[in-house]
C-alpha positions in Angstrom: 112.6 177.9 166.9 115.6 179.6 165.4 118.1 177.7 163.3 120.8 178.3 165.9 118.7 176.7 168.7 117.8 173.8 166.4 121.4 173.2 165.7 122.3 173.1 169.4 119.5 170.6 169.9 120.9 168.4 167.1 124.4 168.4 168.8 122.9 167.6 172.2 120.7 164.7 171.0 123.5 163.1 169.1 126.2 163.2 171.7 124.0 162.5 174.7 122.7 159.4 172.9 126.2 158.4 171.7 127.7 158.7 175.2 124.8 156.7 176.7 125.3 153.9 174.3 129.2 154.0 174.5 130.1 153.9 178.2 133.8 153.3 177.4 134.0 156.5 175.5 132.1 158.3 178.2 134.5 157.0 180.8 137.6 158.1 178.8 136.0 161.5 178.4 135.8 161.9 182.2 132.1 161.2 182.7 131.2 159.1 185.8 128.1 157.6 184.1 130.3 155.4 181.9 132.6 154.0 184.6 132.8 150.3 185.1 130.9 149.5 181.9 131.8 148.0 178.6 128.5 148.3 176.8 127.4 146.0 173.9 129.3 144.6 171.0 126.7 143.0 168.7 125.1 143.7 165.4 122.2 145.5 167.0 124.6 148.0 168.7 126.4 148.5 165.4 123.0 149.1 163.6 121.9 151.5 166.3 125.1 153.6 165.7 124.5 153.6 162.0 120.9 154.8 162.4 121.9 157.5 164.8 124.6 158.8 162.4 122.2 158.7 159.5 119.5 160.5 161.4 121.8 163.2 162.6 123.2 163.7 159.1 119.6 164.2 157.8 118.9 166.7 160.6 122.0 168.6 159.7 120.9 168.8 156.1 117.6 170.4 157.2 119.5 173.4 158.8 119.8 176.7 156.9 123.6 177.2 157.3 123.3 181.0 156.7 121.7 181.4 160.1 124.6 179.8 162.1 127.4 181.6 163.9 131.0 181.1 163.0 131.5 178.8 166.0 128.4 176.8 165.1 129.8 176.4 161.6 133.0 174.8 163.0 130.9 172.3 165.0 128.7 171.7 161.9 131.8 170.8 159.8 133.3 168.6 162.5 130.1 166.8 163.2 129.4 166.2 159.5 132.9 164.8 159.1 132.5 162.5 162.1 129.1 161.2 160.8 130.4 160.6 157.3 133.3 158.6 158.7 131.1 156.5 160.8 128.8 155.7 157.9 131.7 154.9 155.6 133.0 152.5 158.2 129.6 150.9 158.5 129.3 150.4 154.8 132.8 148.9 154.7 131.9 146.5 157.5 134.7 147.6 159.8 132.9 146.0 162.8 133.3 142.7 161.1 136.8 143.4 159.9 138.4 144.7 163.1 138.9 142.3 166.0 139.6 145.1 168.5 137.4 144.0 171.5 140.4 142.8 173.6 142.1 146.1 173.0 139.0 147.9 174.3 139.0 145.9 177.5 142.7 146.2 178.1 142.7 150.0 177.5 139.9 150.4 179.9 141.6 148.3 182.6 144.8 150.4 182.0 142.7 153.6 182.3 141.5 152.5 185.7 144.9 151.5 186.9 146.1 155.0 186.1 143.1 156.4 188.0 144.1 154.2 190.9 147.1 156.3 191.8 144.8 159.1 192.9 141.5 157.4 193.7 142.3 153.7 194.5 138.8 152.8 196.0 137.0 154.2 192.9 139.4 152.5 190.6 139.1 149.1 192.3 135.3 149.3 192.1 135.5 150.1 188.4 138.1 147.4 187.7 135.9 144.7 189.3 132.9 145.8 187.4 134.8 145.7 184.1 136.2 142.3 184.9 132.7 141.0 185.6 131.4 142.3 182.3 134.5 141.3 180.2 133.7 137.6 179.5 130.2 138.3 178.1 131.4 141.3 176.2 134.3 139.4 174.6 132.0 136.5 173.8 129.5 138.7 172.1 132.2 140.7 170.2 133.9 137.5 169.0 130.7 136.7 167.0 130.7 140.2 165.5 134.3 140.0 164.0 133.5 137.2 161.6 135.8 138.1 158.7 138.9 139.6 160.3 141.3 141.7 158.3 144.6 139.9 158.1 146.8 142.7 159.4 144.4 143.7 162.1 144.1 140.0 163.2 147.9 139.9 163.7 147.8 143.1 165.7 145.0 141.5 167.8 147.1 138.4 168.5 150.0 140.5 169.6 147.8 142.5 171.9 146.3 139.4 173.4 149.8 138.1 174.1 150.4 141.1 176.4 147.1 140.6 178.3 148.8 138.3 180.9 151.1 141.1 182.3 148.3 143.7 182.4 145.9 141.4 184.2 148.7 140.4 186.6 149.1 144.1 187.4 145.3 144.4 187.9 145.5 141.5 190.3 148.3 143.1 192.2 146.5 146.4 192.5 143.2 144.8 193.6 145.2 142.8 196.2 142.6 140.3 197.2 142.4 136.5 196.6 138.7 136.9 196.0 139.5 138.7 192.7 141.5 135.9 191.3 138.4 134.2 189.6 137.5 137.5 187.9 140.9 137.9 186.5 141.2 134.2 185.4 137.8 134.4 183.7 138.8 137.5 181.8 142.1 135.9 180.7 140.3 132.9 179.5 137.8 135.1 177.6 140.6 136.9 175.9 142.1 133.6 174.8 138.8 132.3 173.6 138.3 135.5 171.6 141.7 135.2 170.0 141.2 131.6 169.1 137.7 132.0 167.7 138.7 135.0 165.5 142.0 133.5 164.4 140.2 130.4 163.2 137.9 132.3 160.9 138.4 132.8 157.2 140.1 136.2 156.9 139.0 139.0 154.6 140.9 139.4 151.3 144.4 140.9 151.7 144.4 144.6 151.8 140.8 145.0 153.0 142.0 147.7 155.4 142.4 150.1 152.4 139.5 152.6 152.2 139.9 153.5 148.5 140.5 156.7 146.6 137.0 158.1 146.9 137.0 157.8 150.7 140.5 159.1 150.9 139.5 162.2 148.9 136.6 162.7 151.3 138.8 162.4 154.4 141.3 164.9 152.9 138.4 167.4 152.5 136.4 166.7 155.6 138.9 165.6 158.2 142.0 167.5 157.1 140.1 170.6 155.8 142.1 170.7 152.6 140.8 171.2 149.1 143.8 169.3 147.5 143.2 166.4 145.1 145.1 163.2 145.9 147.4 163.8 143.0 148.2 167.3 144.3 149.0 165.8 147.8 151.4 163.4 146.2 153.1 166.2 144.2 153.3 168.2 147.4 154.9 165.3 149.3 157.5 164.6 146.6 158.4 168.3 146.6 158.7 168.4 150.4 160.8 165.3 150.4 163.2 167.0 148.1 163.2 170.3 150.0 163.6 168.7 153.5 166.2 166.4 152.1 168.2 169.3 150.8 168.0 171.2 154.1 169.1 168.0 155.9 172.1 167.5 153.6 173.1 171.1 154.2 172.8 170.7 158.0 174.9 167.5 157.8 177.6 168.9 155.5 179.9 170.2 158.4 180.0 166.6 159.7 181.6 165.0 156.7 180.3 162.6 154.2 178.6 160.3 156.7 174.9 159.6 156.4 172.4 161.4 158.6 171.8 158.1 160.5 175.5 157.7 161.1 175.9 161.3 162.3 172.9 161.0 164.7 174.2 157.5 165.8 177.6 158.9 166.5 176.1 161.8 168.5 173.8 159.4 170.4 176.7 157.1 171.2 178.7 159.9 172.8 175.8 161.0 174.9 175.5 159.8 178.5 172.1 160.8 180.1 173.0 159.3 183.4 171.2 156.7 185.4 168.2 158.9 186.4 166.4 159.0 183.0 163.1 160.2 184.6 164.9 163.0 186.4 166.5 164.1 183.1 163.0 164.2 181.4 161.7 166.3 184.3 164.6 168.7 184.0 164.3 169.0 180.2 160.5 169.4 180.2 160.8 172.3 182.7 163.7 173.8 180.7 161.8 173.7 177.4 158.6 175.0 179.0 160.6 177.9 180.6 162.2 178.6 177.3 158.8 179.0 175.5 157.6 181.2 178.4 160.6 183.4 178.2 160.1 183.7 174.4 156.5 184.7 175.0 155.5 182.3 172.3 152.2 181.0 173.7 149.9 181.3 176.7 150.2 178.6 179.3 146.9 177.5 180.7 146.3 177.7 184.5 145.2 174.9 186.8 146.6 172.1 184.8 149.1 169.4 185.8 151.6 167.3 184.0 153.1 164.3 185.8 156.1 162.4 184.4 156.2 158.7 185.2 158.2 155.7 184.2 156.2 153.1 182.2 155.5 150.1 184.4 156.5 146.7 183.3 153.2 145.6 182.0 153.0 148.6 179.7 156.4 148.6 178.2 155.4 146.8 175.0 152.7 149.4 174.4 154.9 152.5 174.3 157.9 153.9 172.3 160.6 155.7 174.2 158.1 158.3 175.5 154.4 159.0 175.1 151.6 161.2 176.4 148.2 160.4 177.8 145.7 163.3 177.9 143.1 164.0 180.5 139.4 163.3 179.6 137.5 166.1 177.8 135.3 166.6 180.8 137.7 165.8 183.6 137.6 168.4 186.3 141.2 167.7 187.1 143.1 168.4 183.9 146.2 166.3 184.5 148.1 164.7 181.7 150.8 161.9 182.0 154.1 162.0 180.2 155.3 158.4 180.1 159.0 157.6 179.9 159.9 154.0 178.9 163.2 153.2 180.5 164.1 149.8 179.1 167.5 149.9 180.7 165.7 148.4 183.7 165.4 145.2 181.7 169.2 144.9 181.1 171.9 143.6 183.3 175.2 145.0 182.1 176.1 148.7 182.3 176.9 148.9 178.6 173.5 147.5 177.7 171.8 149.8 180.2 173.6 152.8 178.7 172.6 151.8 175.2 169.0 151.7 176.1 169.1 155.1 177.8 170.8 156.5 174.7 167.7 155.7 172.7 166.2 158.8 174.3 168.7 161.1 172.5 166.9 164.3 171.6 164.9 164.7 174.9 164.2 168.4 174.3 162.4 167.7 171.0 160.4 165.0 172.7 159.5 167.3 175.6 158.4 170.0 173.2 156.3 167.6 171.2 154.6 165.7 174.1 154.5 168.2 176.9 154.9 172.0 176.6 153.8 173.5 174.3 152.9 170.2 172.5 150.2 167.7 173.1 149.7 168.4 176.8 149.3 172.2 176.5 147.1 171.8 173.4 144.7 169.3 174.8 144.2 170.9 178.2 143.5 174.2 176.4 141.0 172.4 174.1 139.3 170.7 177.0 138.3 174.1 178.4 136.5 175.3 175.3 133.3 177.0 176.1 131.3 174.9 173.6 130.8 171.6 175.4 130.9 169.2 172.4 133.8 170.9 170.7 136.0 169.1 173.2 135.1 165.7 171.6 136.3 166.7 168.1 140.0 165.8 167.7 141.4 166.2 164.2 144.9 164.9 163.7 145.8 167.6 161.2 145.6 170.0 164.1 147.0 168.1 167.1 149.8 166.4 165.2 150.5 169.5 163.0 150.7 171.5 166.2 153.3 169.3 167.8 155.6 169.5 164.7 155.1 173.2 164.7 156.3 173.2 168.4 159.4 171.3 167.3 160.1 173.9 164.6 159.6 176.7 167.1 162.0 175.0 169.5 164.7 175.1 166.9 163.9 178.6 165.5 163.7 180.2 169.0 167.0 178.5 170.0 165.4 176.9 173.0 167.7 174.0 172.5 171.2 175.0 171.2 172.6 171.5 170.8 174.3 171.2 167.4 172.4 168.0 166.8 168.8 169.3 167.4 168.4 170.8 164.0 169.6 167.7 162.3 167.4 165.4 164.3 164.4 167.7 163.8 164.9 167.7 160.0 165.4 163.9 160.0 162.1 163.4 161.8 160.5 165.9 159.5 161.5 163.8 156.5 160.0 160.8 158.1 156.7 162.6 158.5 156.8 163.7 154.8 157.2 160.1 153.7 154.2 159.2 155.8 152.1 161.2 153.4 153.2 159.1 150.4 152.8 155.8 152.3 149.5 156.7 153.8 148.1 157.8 150.4 149.4 154.9 148.4 148.5 152.2 151.0 144.9 153.4 151.5 144.2 153.7 147.8 145.6 150.3 147.0 148.7 151.4 145.1 150.9 149.9 147.8 150.5 146.5 149.4 151.5 146.0 153.0 154.9 144.7 152.0 155.5 147.6 149.5 154.6 150.2 152.2 157.1 148.6 154.7 159.8 148.5 152.0 159.2 152.2 151.3 160.1 153.0 154.9 163.1 150.7 154.9 164.4 152.1 151.6 163.8 155.8 152.2 164.3 156.1 156.0 166.5 153.2 157.0 163.8 151.6 159.2 164.3 148.0 160.4 161.8 145.4 159.2 160.2 145.4 162.7 159.9 149.1 163.0 158.5 149.5 159.4 155.9 146.8 160.0 154.8 148.4 163.3 154.4 151.7 161.4 152.3 150.1 158.7 150.1 148.3 161.2 149.2 151.6 162.6 148.8 153.3 159.2 146.4 150.5 158.1 144.0 151.4 161.0 144.2 155.2 160.8 143.6 156.3 157.2 144.5 160.0 156.8 146.2 160.3 160.2 149.8 159.6 159.1 149.7 162.2 156.4 148.1 164.7 158.9 151.4 165.3 160.7 153.3 167.2 158.0 150.2 168.5 156.2 149.1 170.1 159.5 152.6 171.5 160.0 152.5 173.1 156.6 149.1 174.6 157.3 150.4 176.2 160.4 153.3 177.7 158.5 151.0 179.0 155.8 148.7 180.7 158.3 151.8 182.1 160.1 152.9 183.7 156.9 149.5 185.3 156.4 148.8 186.4 160.0 152.2 187.1 161.6 154.1 188.4 158.5 151.0 189.6 156.7 148.9 191.2 159.5 151.7 191.9 162.0 150.4 189.5 164.7 152.9 188.5 167.4 153.9 184.8 167.6 151.9 184.5 170.9 148.8 186.1 169.3 149.1 183.6 166.4 149.6 180.5 168.6 146.8 181.5 171.0 144.4 182.1 168.1 145.2 178.6 166.7 144.6 177.0 170.1 141.4 178.9 170.9 139.1 176.8 168.7 139.8 173.3 170.0 141.2 170.7 167.7 139.9 171.4 164.3 141.5 171.7 160.8 143.3 174.9 160.3 141.5 175.6 157.0 138.2 175.8 158.9 139.6 178.2 161.4 140.8 180.4 158.6 137.3 180.5 157.1 135.2 180.9 160.2 137.6 182.2 162.8 139.1 185.3 161.2 137.4 188.7 161.0 
């Protein structure tokens, strides 16, 4: 058997086994076999995952890499990165540290509610099946999370507090009195899980930090960069100075006021009108048409983007706007662009207006979340001819791509508002500081409190906003820094290929998107002639 065929067999065995043992992941990927199932959440399941990862890694090591094609090399690097991350998490005892079982259940119920808008009967069957399995699943999982990480435990408690509204929405959707016992049993199981985990002795403070050695590996294997951690910090400090200078220059015509004051003044003078969803639809189309007119990127065919208001039970889960991508194997590639209109929760007109004004900068949001941002990128990736490529999603690409889209929106003058450049630079500075906080938090140089103070001091965040950011950073090492590092990688390759080789902007962007969602450095090595 050739090495190329052996490699394909390794991919198939690993992912077919993983999807069979992880029905929730299979469901989210768009495979019917996983619908209505939660799977197992015990030590035997964790050990089975460890053994699969270790065995697949050994199989990879037996392959002669010189025999593989460029596309196979990309999958090899992505799979190796994934396996090493799984084994690191096992060695750190993440399953014991992270009490995320209620989130798994709630996300699955939410997924089925979203499906219910198109296929209500299928969604109802899946919801009932999940509700029947939830008490046993949560009971089993509560024994697994036996030394909860303090920050993650607080996040779990906040999530459990929102379970009532979600389960109420499930009950309304199901619409039958016979479903009330299922919903009640799930609610009680969530409460029992919360109480059991909260009563346990927590892990030492800062147990979420992965340490310098693991952070170096993630930079190499998940971001595709050969930088040392010290070099990344030096880069971030230089970028903070550079972006800060550009921001000061952009703000200079507006007097001596701070950038927050300038943006606040502009926001306060903006009236988006009462139909916020209608505004988003209009701006999303305008931005998409602008990129089409600029011939900046190829728009995929047979995809759909729907814009919807965030329902009541989801409001606490979303910022002003967010995007939900279709599953990797969904036949119907339809994404959802969520708009969180909190003005509906206010009574007075001034309060309603103040909430709508929080959406100031709609064009940047549309470019980031919709076209040519997350939606265009993911529906393109989900059509990749290599089946398992669709399951690899590296933040250095998908978040670097969205910031690249924001930059193009400004450079191509798709939005000519005098405030767009200032807001884009202000948001860029935020992403640069994410590098510093992510790096220092995960290597133990920052405590949770010090990380939050950094955001408050350097970006003017409120205490609540800073802590919400750090909660997320603590769970996603390497992802916060991926935004701006990915954006810089795109700019570096643009310099090489557009200015150096004479590619058009469209050729460059289409080339980037043609490999799925992998680190740009890998594409440069294995995707260029």
